[in-house]
C-alpha positions as CSV (number, residue, x, y, z in Angstrom):
1,M,231.9,246.0,-28.7
2,S,233.3,243.3,-26.6
3,G,233.1,239.6,-27.0
4,S,233.8,237.2,-29.7
5,P,232.6,237.8,-33.3
6,H,230.3,234.8,-32.9
7,A,228.8,236.1,-29.7
8,E,228.1,239.5,-31.3
9,A,226.6,237.8,-34.3
10,R,224.3,235.7,-32.1
11,R,223.2,238.8,-30.2
12,A,222.4,240.5,-33.6
13,I,220.5,237.4,-34.9
14,A,218.5,237.3,-31.7
15,Q,216.9,240.7,-32.7
16,F,215.5,239.1,-35.9
17,S,212.3,238.0,-34.3
18,S,210.6,241.2,-35.4
19,G,211.5,244.4,-37.2
20,S,212.1,246.0,-40.6
21,F,215.2,244.9,-42.4
22,L,217.4,246.4,-45.2
23,L,219.4,244.0,-47.2
24,T,222.5,245.6,-48.7
25,A,225.4,244.4,-51.0
26,C,228.4,245.8,-52.8
27,Y,230.4,244.3,-55.7
28,E,233.0,246.2,-57.9
29,H,231.9,249.6,-56.7
30,K,228.2,248.9,-57.3
31,R,225.9,249.0,-54.4
32,A,222.2,248.1,-53.9
33,G,219.7,247.8,-51.1
34,Q,216.3,246.2,-50.7
35,I,213.8,246.2,-47.9
36,V,212.9,242.7,-46.9
37,Q,210.0,241.5,-44.9
38,S,211.6,238.6,-43.2
39,A,215.0,237.7,-41.8
40,Q,215.5,234.8,-39.4
41,P,218.1,232.4,-38.2
42,C,218.0,229.0,-39.9
43,A,221.0,227.2,-38.3
44,D,223.4,227.5,-35.4
45,E,226.5,225.7,-36.7
46,P,227.4,227.1,-39.1
47,M,225.5,230.3,-38.2
48,L,223.1,230.9,-41.2
49,V,220.4,233.4,-41.9
50,C,217.4,233.0,-44.1
51,I,216.1,236.1,-46.0
52,A,212.8,236.5,-47.9
53,A,213.2,238.9,-50.7
54,R,211.6,239.8,-54.0
55,K,213.1,238.4,-57.2
56,G,214.3,240.6,-60.0
57,H,215.9,243.3,-57.8
58,P,219.3,244.7,-58.9
59,I,220.8,243.4,-55.6
60,E,220.6,239.8,-56.9
61,P,223.7,239.9,-59.1
62,L,225.7,241.8,-56.5
63,I,225.0,239.1,-53.8
64,R,225.7,236.3,-56.4
65,D,229.1,237.8,-57.4
66,A,230.2,239.1,-53.9
67,H,229.0,235.9,-52.1
68,C,227.9,238.0,-49.2
69,F,225.4,240.6,-48.0
70,A,224.5,242.7,-44.9
71,I,221.2,242.7,-43.2
72,C,220.4,245.9,-41.2
73,L,217.6,246.4,-38.7
74,F,215.9,249.8,-38.9
75,E,212.9,251.6,-37.4
76,P,209.7,250.7,-39.2
77,D,208.8,254.5,-39.4
78,D,212.1,255.5,-41.0
79,K,210.5,257.2,-44.0
80,L,213.9,258.0,-45.7
81,L,214.9,254.3,-45.9
82,L,211.4,253.2,-46.8
83,R,211.2,255.7,-49.7
84,T,214.8,255.0,-50.9
85,F,214.7,251.2,-50.7
86,G,211.0,250.3,-50.7
87,S,210.6,249.8,-54.4
88,L,212.6,248.8,-57.4
89,P,215.0,251.6,-58.3
90,A,214.2,253.6,-61.4
91,P,216.4,253.1,-64.4
92,G,219.3,255.6,-64.5
93,R,218.8,256.6,-60.9
94,G,222.0,257.2,-59.0
95,D,223.5,255.3,-56.1
96,P,220.8,255.3,-53.3
97,F,223.5,255.3,-50.6
98,D,225.1,258.6,-51.7
99,A,222.7,260.6,-49.5
100,L,223.3,258.4,-46.4
101,E,226.0,258.3,-43.7
102,L,227.5,254.9,-43.9
103,D,229.6,252.3,-42.2
104,R,231.0,249.4,-44.3
105,L,231.6,245.8,-43.5
106,A,235.0,244.3,-44.4
107,T,233.1,242.9,-47.4
108,G,232.3,246.4,-48.6
109,A,228.5,246.0,-47.9
110,P,227.1,249.4,-46.9
111,I,225.5,249.9,-43.5
112,P,223.5,253.0,-43.0
113,K,224.3,254.6,-39.7
114,R,220.6,255.2,-39.1
115,C,220.2,251.4,-38.8
116,K,220.6,249.6,-35.4
């Protein structure tokens, strides 16, 4: 990609007008993901994003402790992501990202390669 990181972020945020989003976070080798129904820009300087997500999901303490998250746009008919992240994870279930090809942000937040 070319351009400044801010220009790339602005291009990504411009896609928030519609779509399906996967919120991901990682902290101390624990990872979690949650499908969210709404993601939108809420400020330009500094660049801020507002996410609407269910409470009580295991991703909450990871975001709190890591102080960051990733938001990934995905196709609304992606049945694998919908099935994997569409509900609260069952207790004792393994890492939901193990079966996915991933990229990672510098923060460690996982980004499924199937996301845009």
